[in-house]
C-alpha positions as CSV (number, residue, x, y, z in Angstrom):
1,X,0.8,-22.5,-6.6
2,X,4.4,-22.4,-8.0
3,X,5.3,-25.8,-6.7
4,X,2.0,-27.3,-7.7
5,X,2.4,-25.9,-11.2
6,X,6.0,-27.2,-11.5
7,X,4.7,-30.6,-10.3
8,X,1.9,-30.6,-12.9
9,X,4.2,-29.6,-15.7
10,X,6.7,-32.3,-14.6
11,X,3.9,-34.9,-14.7
12,X,2.7,-33.8,-18.2
13,X,6.2,-33.9,-19.5
14,X,6.7,-37.4,-18.1
15,X,3.6,-38.6,-20.0
16,X,4.4,-36.7,-23.2
17,X,8.2,-37.2,-23.4
18,X,8.9,-40.1,-21.1
19,X,11.3,-38.0,-18.9
20,X,11.2,-34.9,-16.8
21,X,14.0,-32.8,-15.3
22,X,13.8,-29.7,-13.3
23,X,15.7,-27.7,-15.9
24,X,13.3,-28.8,-18.6
25,X,10.3,-27.9,-16.4
26,X,11.8,-24.4,-15.8
27,X,12.5,-24.0,-19.6
28,X,8.9,-24.9,-20.4
29,X,7.5,-22.6,-17.8
30,X,9.7,-19.7,-19.2
31,X,8.5,-20.5,-22.7
32,X,4.9,-20.3,-21.5
33,X,5.5,-17.0,-19.7
34,X,7.0,-15.4,-22.8
35,X,4.5,-16.9,-25.3
36,X,2.0,-14.6,-26.9
37,X,-0.6,-17.3,-27.4
38,X,-1.2,-21.0,-26.9
39,X,-0.5,-21.7,-30.6
40,X,2.8,-19.8,-30.3
41,X,3.7,-22.0,-27.3
42,X,2.8,-25.1,-29.2
43,X,5.1,-24.2,-32.1
44,X,7.9,-23.4,-29.7
45,X,7.5,-26.8,-27.9
46,X,7.5,-28.6,-31.3
47,X,10.4,-26.7,-32.8
48,X,12.6,-26.1,-29.8
49,X,12.0,-29.2,-27.7
50,X,11.2,-31.7,-30.5
51,X,7.8,-32.6,-29.1
52,X,5.4,-34.3,-31.5
53,X,2.8,-32.0,-33.1
54,X,-0.1,-34.0,-31.7
55,X,-3.4,-33.0,-30.1
56,X,-1.9,-33.9,-26.7
57,X,0.9,-31.3,-27.2
58,X,-1.7,-28.7,-28.3
59,X,-3.8,-29.4,-25.2
60,X,-0.8,-29.3,-22.9
61,X,0.3,-26.0,-24.4
62,X,-3.2,-24.6,-24.0
63,X,-3.5,-25.7,-20.4
64,X,-0.1,-24.4,-19.4
65,X,-0.7,-21.1,-21.2
66,X,-3.9,-20.6,-19.2
67,X,-2.2,-21.4,-15.9
68,X,0.9,-19.3,-16.2
69,X,0.9,-15.5,-15.8
70,X,2.2,-13.9,-19.0
71,X,5.1,-11.4,-18.8
72,X,4.0,-8.0,-19.7
73,X,6.5,-6.5,-22.2
74,X,5.9,-2.8,-21.6
75,X,8.3,0.0,-20.6
76,X,9.7,-0.4,-17.2
77,X,8.8,2.1,-14.4
78,X,12.0,4.1,-14.8
79,X,11.5,4.7,-18.5
80,X,7.9,5.7,-17.9
81,X,8.9,8.2,-15.2
82,X,11.6,9.7,-17.5
83,X,9.0,10.1,-20.3
84,X,6.5,11.8,-17.9
85,X,9.2,14.1,-16.6
86,X,10.3,15.1,-20.1
87,X,6.7,15.8,-21.1
88,X,6.2,17.9,-18.0
89,X,9.3,19.9,-18.8
90,X,8.1,20.6,-22.3
91,X,4.8,21.7,-21.0
92,X,6.3,24.0,-18.4
93,X,8.4,25.7,-21.1
94,X,5.2,26.9,-22.8
95,X,4.2,28.9,-19.7
96,X,5.4,32.4,-18.9
97,X,5.1,34.8,-16.0
98,X,2.3,37.3,-16.0
99,X,2.8,41.0,-15.4
100,X,1.2,42.3,-12.2
101,X,-1.9,44.5,-12.7
102,X,-2.5,47.5,-10.5
103,X,-6.2,46.9,-10.6
104,X,-5.7,43.7,-8.6
105,X,-4.5,45.7,-5.6
106,X,-7.9,47.3,-4.9
107,X,-9.8,46.3,-1.8
108,X,-12.5,43.8,-2.4
109,X,-16.0,45.4,-2.2
110,X,-14.7,49.0,-2.6
111,X,-14.6,50.6,-6.0
112,X,-11.3,51.8,-7.3
113,X,-12.5,55.4,-7.7
114,X,-13.2,55.9,-4.0
115,X,-9.8,54.6,-2.6
116,X,-6.8,55.0,-4.8
117,X,-4.4,52.1,-4.6
118,X,-1.4,54.4,-4.0
119,X,-2.8,55.9,-0.7
120,X,-3.8,52.5,0.6
121,X,-0.2,51.3,0.0
122,X,1.2,54.3,1.9
123,X,-1.2,53.8,4.8
124,X,0.0,50.2,5.3
125,X,3.7,51.3,5.6
126,X,3.2,54.0,8.3
127,X,3.3,52.7,11.8
128,X,0.7,54.2,14.1
129,X,1.6,54.6,17.7
130,X,-0.8,55.4,20.5
131,X,0.0,58.4,22.5
132,X,1.0,57.7,26.1
133,X,-1.3,59.3,28.6
134,X,0.6,60.3,31.7
135,X,-1.2,60.4,35.0
136,X,0.0,62.7,37.7
137,X,0.7,61.6,41.2
138,X,-2.7,63.2,42.3
139,X,-4.4,59.9,42.7
140,X,-1.5,58.4,44.7
141,X,-1.4,61.3,47.1
142,X,-5.1,60.8,48.1
143,X,-4.7,57.2,49.0
C-alpha cells in the first residue's frame, strides 16, 4: 500500500499544485503522519507549502489523514520498562522479612500438645540403623 499511497499523493499534488516531486510527496506524507487532525494538516499544507486554502485542499488533507497511519507519540519501550522497574523497586522496599513462628513447625493434623516440636526436631536428626542379623553356618553345613 505504500507505493499506491505515494502514487495517489503524487497525483493529487499534480492536480492541486501543477507539479509533483518525490521529496514533496515524502514531505506531505510525513506531515500527515505527524498531524493531530485533518484541520491541523490543512493548516500545515497552507502555511508550509503555500497551497491555497480551498475546499480541494481541505478534502485532500482529510483523505490523506484517513489513509495514513498516525505516529503515536508515547514513551518508548525502554522508558516504559525503566518506569516499571523503578515502581517495582519502590514497592519491594515496603516489604520486610517475617520472623519464623515455632507454631508453624507442628505436624499437620496433630495437635501441638501431643507432640512437642522440640522432640520431633531431634528425632529427624538421629539416624536409625537396622541391626545386622548374623546367620551361622548351620544352614550351609546341612546342604
